[in-house]
Every structure is written in structure tokens, then in C-alpha cells.
C-alpha positions as CSV (number, residue, x, y, z in Angstrom):
1,M,-12.8,-16.3,-27.6
2,T,-10.5,-18.2,-29.7
3,S,-10.2,-15.7,-32.5
4,E,-9.6,-13.1,-30.2
5,Q,-6.7,-10.9,-30.6
6,L,-4.3,-11.1,-28.2
7,F,-2.8,-7.8,-27.0
8,P,0.6,-8.9,-24.9
9,L,2.2,-6.7,-22.0
10,D,4.8,-4.5,-23.9
11,P,6.8,-3.3,-20.9
12,E,8.4,-0.4,-23.0
13,K,4.7,1.5,-23.5
14,V,2.7,3.4,-21.2
15,Y,-0.5,2.4,-21.1
16,Y,-3.3,4.2,-20.8
17,S,-7.6,3.1,-19.4
18,M,-8.4,2.2,-23.2
19,D,-5.1,-0.1,-24.0
20,E,-6.2,-3.3,-24.6
21,L,-3.8,-5.8,-22.8
22,T,-3.8,-9.7,-22.4
23,L,-3.0,-11.5,-19.2
24,E,-3.7,-15.1,-18.5
25,T,-5.8,-16.0,-15.9
26,D,-7.6,-19.8,-14.6
27,N,-9.2,-19.4,-17.4
28,G,-6.9,-18.9,-20.6
29,P,-5.7,-15.5,-21.5
30,V,-8.4,-12.7,-20.9
31,T,-8.0,-9.2,-22.9
32,L,-9.6,-6.7,-21.8
33,K,-8.8,-2.7,-21.7
34,L,-6.7,-1.3,-19.0
35,G,-9.4,0.3,-17.4
36,A,-11.7,-2.7,-17.2
37,W,-8.4,-4.7,-15.6
38,L,-8.8,-2.0,-12.6
39,N,-11.9,-3.6,-12.0
40,A,-11.6,-7.6,-12.7
41,D,-8.0,-7.6,-10.9
42,P,-7.0,-3.8,-8.9
43,V,-4.5,-6.2,-7.0
44,R,-2.4,-7.4,-9.7
45,I,-2.6,-4.8,-12.0
46,H,-0.6,-2.7,-9.1
47,R,1.7,-5.4,-8.2
48,M,2.6,-5.3,-12.1
49,I,3.1,-1.8,-11.9
50,V,5.0,-1.3,-8.1
51,K,6.3,-4.3,-7.0
52,D,7.4,-6.4,-10.6
53,K,7.8,-3.3,-12.4
54,V,6.7,-4.7,-16.0
55,L,3.7,-2.1,-16.5
56,Q,4.4,1.3,-17.7
57,V,0.9,3.5,-16.9
58,D,0.3,6.7,-17.2
59,N,-0.2,8.4,-13.2
60,F,-3.7,10.4,-14.0
61,E,-5.3,8.3,-16.0
62,V,-4.2,4.8,-14.6
63,L,-2.4,4.6,-11.2
64,N,-4.8,7.2,-9.6
65,P,-8.1,5.6,-9.6
66,L,-5.8,2.3,-9.7
67,V,-4.5,3.0,-5.1
68,S,-8.7,4.2,-5.0
69,K,-9.7,1.1,-6.7
70,L,-7.3,-0.8,-4.0
71,R,-8.5,0.8,-1.1
72,R,-12.1,-0.7,-1.6
73,A,-10.9,-3.7,-3.1
74,D,-8.0,-5.1,-0.9
75,P,-8.2,-2.6,2.5
76,E,-5.6,-4.9,4.1
77,Y,-3.6,-4.7,0.3
78,Y,-4.0,-1.3,0.2
79,K,-2.9,-0.7,4.3
80,R,0.3,-2.7,3.4
81,F,1.3,-0.9,0.2
82,M,0.9,2.8,1.7
83,G,2.5,2.2,5.1
84,L,3.2,5.2,6.9
85,Q,1.6,7.3,3.7
86,L,-1.8,6.6,5.4
87,I,-4.3,9.0,6.1
88,I,-4.4,8.5,9.9
89,D,-6.6,10.5,12.3
90,Y,-4.4,11.3,14.8
91,P,-5.1,13.3,18.6
92,G,-4.5,16.5,18.0
93,Y,-5.1,17.1,14.5
94,S,-8.9,17.7,13.3
95,S,-8.1,16.2,10.6
96,G,-6.7,13.1,9.0
97,I,-3.1,13.4,8.8
98,V,-0.2,11.5,6.9
99,A,1.0,8.2,9.6
100,K,4.6,9.6,8.6
101,I,4.2,13.2,11.0
102,P,3.7,11.6,14.1
103,Y,5.8,8.7,13.8
104,E,8.4,11.1,12.9
105,N,8.1,13.7,15.0
106,D,6.3,12.5,18.0
107,P,7.8,8.8,18.2
108,V,6.3,7.9,21.9
109,G,3.2,9.2,20.7
110,F,2.6,7.6,18.1
111,Y,3.6,4.6,19.8
112,K,1.4,4.9,22.5
113,W,-1.4,5.8,20.2
114,W,-0.4,2.7,17.2
115,R,0.6,0.6,20.0
116,K,-1.1,1.0,23.4
117,G,-4.2,2.6,21.6
118,K,-4.8,-0.9,19.8
119,H,-4.6,0.9,16.5
120,E,-2.3,-1.4,14.8
121,D,-5.0,-2.5,12.4
122,K,-5.0,1.2,11.3
123,V,-0.9,1.5,10.0
124,Y,0.6,-1.0,8.6
125,L,4.7,-0.9,9.8
126,S,7.4,-2.3,8.2
127,L,9.7,-5.0,10.4
128,R,12.6,-2.3,9.5
129,N,9.9,1.0,10.8
130,R,8.8,-1.2,13.7
131,I,12.2,-1.5,14.8
132,L,13.0,2.4,14.0
133,L,10.2,3.1,16.1
134,F,11.0,0.9,19.2
135,E,14.5,1.9,18.6
136,K,13.4,5.7,19.1
137,V,10.5,5.2,21.9
138,S,13.3,3.0,24.2
139,M,16.0,5.6,24.2
140,M,13.3,8.4,25.0
141,D,10.8,6.8,27.2
142,P,12.4,3.7,28.0
143,K,9.6,2.9,30.8
144,M,7.1,3.0,27.9
145,I,7.9,0.7,26.1
146,L,6.1,-3.2,25.9
147,K,8.6,-6.0,26.7
148,K,7.6,-7.5,23.3
149,D,8.8,-5.3,21.5
150,L,12.0,-4.5,23.2
151,K,12.9,-8.0,23.1
152,E,12.3,-8.0,18.9
153,I,15.1,-4.9,19.0
154,Q,17.6,-6.9,21.0
């Protein structure tokens, strides 16, 4: 592997699944096609695209398959990344619905389902979204909100 050609990250380039990319690993630099990196380290690749914004990729060929791999490779990371965009089974809907819809349109019902229905593990709410939800619920139905959640907004 010493004579292996290196393909350092080019932040100006839009990568496709067949493009080669060299990344530093615990075993030194490793070169793989981007499609293979999606399988080898999907969370790292996703962070490079979304969080660090150092890797530009084709949405159709790279990002869409990557998001589906994340769901299986690291469900907790996927849930945190998706947040209110996650599809959930919510009472009153025949099929899955984006969590943001009941969160925004029925805050009290969503709170009841999420917190009191013990579904906190189904949807990750950022601190900001939790506080907004708790504030809405405390105004709309003050008896509904739990004391621990009331403390968080005071």
C-alpha cells in the first residue's frame, strides 16, 4: 500500500460514488471510492458533508443512499440528525408522518405522545425544540406539563 496513489479531499469538487478519496484512519491513509466509504464509515462521511461542510457530493448518487445507510449503521446518530424530519407513527394518521407536523399543529397532543406516551426514544428534540414545545404546552394546557419540563423553561 506504500505506492498507493493518494486522493486528498478537494473541497471545491463535487464527488460522485465512483470518485476516489483518501482519508486518514487509525491505520494511516486509506483510499476508497466514495461509494465504498459510505459503507465503511457512513457517519464520518455524513459529518464531512453536513456538519463540517468540507465534502460536496451529488445528492442523488451519494447523499440519498448515505442517509439510508445511516439509519442502519447508527440509528442514534440518524435520529439526532433527522430530528423533527423523522417519519413517525402518530395516532390519528393511517401511515407514517413527519414528526414536525404534529409538533407544530398539535403541540399538546405531540407532548402527550412524546413525553407522557414514553416515545422520547422515537424522536430527538434539540434543546431549542424542547423548550419551544414546553412553552407552548404550558400556555395551552398548563395542567398537562410535567414539573421537570416546567423547570426547564423557567
